[in-house]
C-alpha positions as CSV (number, residue, x, y, z in Angstrom):
1,X,-22.2,-100.0,108.2
2,X,-24.7,-100.3,104.9
3,X,-25.7,-103.4,103.2
4,X,-22.8,-103.6,100.8
5,X,-21.9,-106.0,98.0
6,X,-18.3,-106.5,95.9
7,X,-20.1,-107.2,92.7
8,X,-21.5,-104.5,90.9
9,X,-22.6,-103.8,87.3
10,X,-20.0,-100.9,85.7
11,X,-21.0,-97.8,86.3
12,X,-22.3,-97.6,89.4
13,X,-20.4,-96.1,92.5
14,X,-18.1,-98.4,94.4
15,X,-19.1,-100.8,97.3
16,X,-17.6,-101.2,100.7
17,X,-17.1,-104.7,102.0
18,X,-18.7,-108.3,101.4
19,X,-19.8,-111.0,104.0
20,X,-17.5,-114.0,104.4
21,X,-20.2,-115.9,104.6
22,X,-21.4,-118.4,101.8
23,X,-24.1,-120.2,101.4
24,X,-23.2,-123.4,99.3
25,X,-25.5,-126.3,98.6
26,X,-24.9,-129.6,96.2
27,X,-27.1,-130.8,93.2
28,X,-30.2,-130.8,94.1
29,X,-32.0,-133.3,91.5
30,X,-35.7,-134.8,91.1
31,X,-36.5,-138.1,89.6
32,X,-37.8,-138.2,85.9
33,X,-41.4,-137.2,86.0
34,X,-41.1,-134.8,88.8
35,X,-41.7,-130.8,88.7
36,X,-39.2,-129.2,91.0
37,X,-36.6,-130.1,92.6
38,X,-36.0,-130.3,96.2
39,X,-35.5,-127.3,98.0
40,X,-31.6,-126.3,98.3
41,X,-30.1,-123.6,100.7
42,X,-31.3,-122.2,104.2
43,X,-32.0,-119.7,106.1
44,X,-31.8,-116.9,105.2
45,X,-32.8,-118.0,100.8
46,X,-33.6,-121.3,99.2
47,X,-33.8,-122.1,95.8
48,X,-35.3,-124.4,93.4
49,X,-36.2,-125.2,89.9
50,X,-39.6,-126.0,88.6
51,X,-41.0,-127.3,85.5
52,X,-44.7,-126.0,83.8
53,X,-45.3,-129.5,83.1
54,X,-42.3,-132.9,83.0
55,X,-43.6,-133.5,79.4
56,X,-42.9,-131.3,76.4
57,X,-44.2,-132.7,72.8
58,X,-42.3,-131.1,69.5
59,X,-40.1,-128.1,69.6
60,X,-42.1,-125.8,71.3
61,X,-41.6,-123.5,74.1
62,X,-41.0,-125.2,77.2
63,X,-41.4,-123.4,80.1
64,X,-39.5,-123.5,83.7
65,X,-38.7,-121.4,86.2
66,X,-35.9,-121.0,89.2
67,X,-38.0,-120.0,92.2
68,X,-35.8,-118.1,95.3
69,X,-37.5,-117.9,98.7
70,X,-36.1,-115.0,101.2
71,X,-36.6,-114.7,105.2
72,X,-38.6,-111.9,106.1
73,X,-36.3,-108.4,105.5
74,X,-34.2,-109.8,102.9
75,X,-33.8,-109.0,99.5
76,X,-32.1,-110.3,96.4
77,X,-31.0,-108.4,92.7
78,X,-32.8,-107.6,89.5
79,X,-30.0,-108.2,86.8
80,X,-29.0,-104.6,87.2
81,X,-28.9,-104.5,91.0
82,X,-28.5,-100.4,91.6
83,X,-26.0,-98.4,93.7
84,X,-24.1,-102.1,93.9
85,X,-25.2,-105.3,94.6
86,X,-24.7,-109.0,93.3
87,X,-27.2,-109.6,90.0
88,X,-27.8,-113.5,89.8
89,X,-26.4,-115.5,87.5
90,X,-27.6,-118.8,85.5
91,X,-25.1,-121.2,84.1
92,X,-27.4,-123.8,82.0
93,X,-23.6,-125.6,80.6
94,X,-24.3,-128.7,82.4
95,X,-27.6,-129.1,80.3
96,X,-28.5,-131.7,77.4
97,X,-30.6,-131.6,74.4
98,X,-31.2,-127.8,74.4
99,X,-31.8,-126.2,71.2
100,X,-30.5,-123.0,72.0
101,X,-29.4,-121.8,75.5
102,X,-32.8,-120.7,78.0
103,X,-33.9,-117.1,77.5
104,X,-34.4,-115.7,81.5
105,X,-37.5,-113.8,81.4
106,X,-36.6,-111.1,84.2
107,X,-39.6,-109.4,86.7
108,X,-39.6,-105.9,87.1
109,X,-37.8,-104.9,90.7
110,X,-39.1,-102.6,93.2
111,X,-36.9,-99.6,93.3
112,X,-35.6,-99.4,97.1
113,X,-33.0,-97.0,99.4
114,X,-31.3,-99.0,101.8
115,X,-28.3,-97.4,103.5
116,X,-28.5,-94.5,100.9
117,X,-28.6,-96.1,98.3
118,X,-30.6,-97.0,95.8
119,X,-30.9,-100.4,95.2
120,X,-33.7,-102.8,92.4
121,X,-34.9,-105.8,94.4
122,X,-36.7,-108.4,94.9
123,X,-38.2,-109.2,98.7
124,X,-39.9,-112.7,99.9
125,X,-39.8,-114.2,96.8
126,X,-38.8,-114.4,93.0
127,X,-39.5,-116.5,90.3
128,X,-37.2,-116.0,87.2
129,X,-39.2,-117.8,84.5
130,X,-37.1,-119.8,81.9
131,X,-38.1,-120.3,78.7
132,X,-36.2,-123.0,76.5
133,X,-36.6,-125.5,73.4
134,X,-35.5,-129.1,72.9
135,X,-32.8,-129.8,70.0
136,X,-34.3,-133.4,69.3
137,X,-38.0,-133.8,70.1
138,X,-37.9,-137.7,70.4
139,X,-35.2,-137.3,73.7
140,X,-35.3,-136.3,76.8
141,X,-34.1,-132.6,77.9
142,X,-32.1,-132.7,80.8
143,X,-32.6,-128.9,82.1
144,X,-29.3,-128.6,84.5
145,X,-27.9,-124.8,86.6
146,X,-25.7,-123.5,88.6
147,X,-27.0,-120.4,90.0
148,X,-25.4,-117.6,92.2
149,X,-26.9,-114.6,93.6
150,X,-26.6,-112.1,96.4
151,X,-28.9,-111.6,99.6
152,X,-28.8,-108.6,101.7
153,X,-30.2,-106.9,104.9
154,X,-27.9,-105.7,107.7
155,X,-24.9,-107.3,105.5
156,X,-24.7,-108.8,101.8
157,X,-24.2,-112.7,101.7
158,X,-23.5,-114.4,98.5
159,X,-25.7,-117.6,97.7
160,X,-25.1,-120.8,95.1
161,X,-26.9,-123.5,94.2
162,X,-27.4,-126.4,91.6
163,X,-30.2,-128.2,90.6
164,X,-31.5,-130.7,87.6
165,X,-34.4,-131.7,86.1
166,X,-35.0,-134.1,83.1
167,X,-38.7,-133.3,80.7
168,X,-39.8,-136.7,78.8
169,X,-40.5,-136.3,75.2
170,X,-44.5,-137.5,75.0
171,X,-46.9,-137.2,71.5
172,X,-49.4,-135.9,73.3
173,X,-50.2,-132.9,75.1
174,X,-48.2,-132.0,77.9
175,X,-49.8,-132.7,80.8
176,X,-49.4,-128.7,83.0
177,X,-48.6,-129.0,86.8
178,X,-51.3,-126.0,87.9
179,X,-49.7,-124.8,90.5
180,X,-46.0,-124.2,89.1
181,X,-47.8,-123.2,85.7
182,X,-50.1,-120.3,87.7
183,X,-46.9,-119.3,89.5
184,X,-44.9,-119.5,86.1
185,X,-47.4,-117.2,84.4
186,X,-47.4,-115.1,86.9
187,X,-44.2,-114.3,87.0
188,X,-43.8,-113.9,83.0
189,X,-46.5,-111.3,83.8
190,X,-44.3,-108.8,85.7
191,X,-41.8,-108.8,83.1
192,X,-41.4,-105.6,81.4
193,X,-43.6,-105.6,77.9
194,X,-42.3,-104.8,74.9
195,X,-45.7,-103.8,73.3
196,X,-46.2,-99.7,73.9
197,X,-49.8,-100.1,74.1
198,X,-49.7,-102.9,76.9
199,X,-47.7,-100.6,78.9
200,X,-48.5,-96.7,78.6
201,X,-44.4,-96.3,77.4
202,X,-43.7,-95.7,73.9
203,X,-40.1,-95.2,72.2
204,X,-40.4,-92.7,70.0
205,X,-36.8,-92.5,68.7
206,X,-32.8,-93.3,69.9
207,X,-30.1,-91.0,68.6
208,X,-26.4,-91.1,69.4
209,X,-24.2,-88.1,69.8
210,X,-21.0,-87.1,70.7
211,X,-20.7,-85.0,74.0
212,X,-16.9,-84.3,75.3
213,X,-15.7,-87.4,73.6
214,X,-18.5,-89.9,74.9
215,X,-21.2,-91.3,73.1
216,X,-24.5,-90.3,74.7
217,X,-27.5,-91.9,73.7
218,X,-31.0,-89.7,73.9
219,X,-34.2,-91.7,74.1
220,X,-37.2,-89.8,73.0
221,X,-40.4,-91.8,74.7
222,X,-44.1,-91.0,75.6
223,X,-45.7,-92.0,78.8
224,X,-42.4,-90.8,81.3
225,X,-43.4,-87.4,82.1
226,X,-44.3,-85.6,85.0
227,X,-42.0,-85.6,88.6
228,X,-41.6,-89.4,88.6
229,X,-37.6,-90.5,87.5
230,X,-37.5,-93.2,84.8
231,X,-34.5,-96.3,85.4
232,X,-33.4,-97.1,82.0
233,X,-30.9,-100.0,81.3
234,X,-28.8,-100.0,78.3
235,X,-27.4,-103.8,77.8
236,X,-25.2,-104.4,74.5
237,X,-22.7,-106.5,73.7
238,X,-19.2,-105.5,76.0
239,X,-21.0,-102.8,77.9
240,X,-23.9,-102.6,80.5
241,X,-25.2,-98.7,81.5
242,X,-27.6,-97.8,83.8
243,X,-29.4,-94.8,85.3
244,X,-32.4,-93.5,87.3
245,X,-32.9,-90.5,84.8
246,X,-35.6,-87.5,85.6
247,X,-36.9,-86.9,82.2
248,X,-37.0,-83.5,80.2
249,X,-40.7,-81.6,80.5
250,X,-43.0,-83.5,77.7
251,X,-43.7,-81.6,74.6
252,X,-47.3,-81.0,73.5
253,X,-47.6,-84.7,72.5
254,X,-46.4,-86.3,75.6
255,X,-42.9,-87.2,74.4
256,X,-40.1,-86.9,76.9
257,X,-36.3,-86.9,76.6
258,X,-33.8,-89.4,78.7
259,X,-30.6,-88.8,78.0
260,X,-27.4,-91.6,79.1
261,X,-23.5,-91.9,78.6
262,X,-22.3,-94.9,77.1
263,X,-18.9,-94.5,76.7
264,X,-16.2,-93.5,74.3
265,X,-16.6,-93.2,70.2
266,X,-14.0,-95.4,69.6
267,X,-15.2,-98.4,71.9
268,X,-18.7,-98.0,70.3
269,X,-17.6,-98.1,66.8
270,X,-17.5,-102.3,66.4
271,X,-21.3,-102.1,67.2
272,X,-22.7,-102.6,63.7
273,X,-25.8,-104.8,63.2
274,X,-25.5,-106.0,66.7
275,X,-28.2,-105.9,68.6
276,X,-28.8,-103.4,72.3
277,X,-31.1,-103.7,75.0
278,X,-33.1,-100.7,76.2
279,X,-35.3,-101.0,79.1
280,X,-37.4,-98.0,80.5
281,X,-38.8,-98.8,84.5
282,X,-41.3,-95.7,85.1
283,X,-43.0,-96.6,88.4
284,X,-44.9,-99.5,88.1
285,X,-44.9,-99.8,84.3
286,X,-41.8,-101.4,82.3
287,X,-41.4,-101.8,78.4
288,X,-38.3,-103.3,77.3
289,X,-37.2,-103.6,73.4
290,X,-34.5,-104.6,71.2
291,X,-32.8,-101.9,69.0
292,X,-30.6,-103.0,66.2
293,X,-27.9,-100.5,65.6
294,X,-26.9,-99.4,61.9
295,X,-25.7,-97.2,60.5
296,X,-28.4,-93.7,59.7
297,X,-30.3,-91.4,61.8
298,X,-27.4,-90.9,64.2
299,X,-24.1,-88.1,64.1
300,X,-21.9,-91.3,65.4
301,X,-20.9,-93.3,62.7
302,X,-22.3,-97.1,63.2
303,X,-24.7,-96.2,66.1
304,X,-28.0,-95.5,64.3
305,X,-30.4,-97.7,66.1
306,X,-33.7,-99.5,64.5
307,X,-36.0,-101.6,66.7
308,X,-36.8,-105.2,66.1
309,X,-39.2,-107.2,67.2
310,X,-38.4,-110.1,69.7
311,X,-39.3,-113.4,68.6
312,X,-40.9,-115.8,70.6
313,X,-37.3,-117.3,71.9
314,X,-34.7,-114.7,70.8
315,X,-30.9,-116.1,71.5
316,X,-29.5,-113.2,73.5
317,X,-26.5,-111.7,73.2
318,X,-23.8,-112.3,75.8
319,X,-25.2,-110.1,78.7
320,X,-23.3,-111.9,81.0
321,X,-20.0,-110.6,79.1
322,X,-21.5,-107.5,79.4
323,X,-20.1,-107.1,83.0
324,X,-16.8,-106.3,82.0
325,X,-16.5,-102.1,82.3
326,X,-15.2,-100.9,79.2
327,X,-13.0,-97.8,80.6
């Protein structure tokens, strides 16, 4: 039997069975001044929380990371797992003195086929970089996270862990932990870029049209031509849509077309002014941009889209709630 998991992103085909084994752990907490929690969990997966520095200064961005190590042959998932799978979930509600919700940076996954299913995975190790700020820069920040993620090989196992670290304020320049800083930076560098010039993928236009009562997004993009398929992920408040798409033939300017059905017209009328995140993965290159739903440029009222720049910490739409299917 193939490796199948119970939880999945809406729109993906239904999974079969999930192993009843559950990897549980208590809170892995570190003392003040430490830059990593103890490892939590046991074979085939363990996790910890790491800091770029045990100190911070002012209201600037503070960097941390959730590190997961896996035994040989095991994998865990991207936020859009693929045909089936359990995406990692992060709950920061136990934290203190945060100016806003921490932002999770998702490294580009490997595209793999296991037991006939196309999956988006991480093998051996992954670090999810985390960026956040202090609400009061004169007080310590307590970073507390509960994580839940799926790991698979011949079977799939849900794992949970809980980690806590305290970061102290300082008036001097924070002293970085060299190893952690390099690790966080390395995985931040593997995340999709918002800059077309960096990755060679440029979204030229996003439009919506009604086809047989459904809203279809048409994305014109440069740099995704050829025989390779593109992985397209579109996320917004209340929906997640992902598909592997064969781009249409590129025109003379190298612009190809990607089309993705996202739902019925009625379901998408309330999106005016809301943010939609579009991620295009083409081989080892990935572009991720935020587009705001407006009123122009679309045959569907209120579903024109305009690109907007990503702020240093852009408080995300409630993507976790997007796991509820619209249909």
